[in-house]
C-alpha positions as CSV (number, residue, x, y, z in Angstrom):
1,M,106.3,99.9,111.6
2,K,103.0,101.1,113.0
3,E,104.0,104.7,112.5
4,L,105.0,104.0,108.8
5,V,101.7,102.4,108.1
6,E,99.9,105.4,109.8
7,V,101.7,108.0,107.7
8,I,101.0,106.0,104.4
9,A,97.3,105.7,105.4
10,K,97.0,109.3,106.3
11,A,98.5,110.3,102.9
12,L,96.0,108.3,101.0
13,V,92.7,109.5,102.6
14,D,90.7,112.7,102.6
15,D,90.1,112.4,106.3
16,P,93.5,111.8,108.0
17,E,92.1,112.5,111.4
18,S,89.9,109.3,111.2
19,V,92.9,107.0,110.6
20,V,93.6,104.7,113.5
21,V,96.4,102.0,113.4
22,N,96.3,99.2,116.0
23,E,99.1,96.8,116.5
24,R,98.9,93.4,118.2
25,E,101.0,90.3,118.4
26,E,99.6,86.9,117.3
27,K,101.8,84.0,117.8
28,K,105.0,85.1,116.0
29,T,103.3,87.6,113.8
30,T,102.6,91.3,114.2
31,V,99.2,92.3,113.0
32,L,98.5,95.9,112.0
33,E,94.8,96.9,111.8
34,V,94.1,100.1,109.9
35,R,90.8,101.8,110.3
36,V,89.7,104.8,108.1
37,A,86.5,106.6,107.5
38,E,84.0,104.6,105.4
39,S,84.2,107.2,102.5
40,D,88.0,106.5,102.4
41,M,87.9,102.8,102.3
42,G,88.3,102.7,98.4
43,K,91.3,105.0,98.6
44,V,93.1,102.6,100.9
45,I,92.2,99.1,99.6
46,G,91.2,100.0,96.1
47,M,88.2,98.8,94.2
48,I,89.4,95.1,94.1
49,G,92.1,95.2,96.7
50,D,95.0,95.9,94.4
51,K,96.1,99.0,96.3
52,M,96.3,97.0,99.6
53,D,98.4,94.4,97.9
54,Q,100.9,97.1,96.8
55,H,100.9,98.7,100.3
56,V,101.5,95.4,102.0
57,R,104.4,94.5,99.6
58,F,106.0,97.9,100.2
59,V,105.8,97.7,104.0
60,S,107.1,94.1,103.8
61,F,110.0,95.2,101.7
62,M,110.8,98.1,104.0
63,T,110.7,95.7,107.0
64,K,113.1,93.3,105.4
65,K,115.4,96.2,104.2
66,T,115.7,97.7,107.7
67,A,115.9,94.4,109.6
């Protein structure tokens, strides 16, 4: 899943080399932290977070579909 998130994030930004995805376990949840260049933040999360909602739903859907 980490790799999928990384591919999506790199496709959205102008500076794909700055994309870093960290994965950690918290209780029974996997947390993926995505870091991008400050100038690319709006491209990833959108002006009001709407893009991030869409990305999270897509990754959640893909996780359920492949599980």
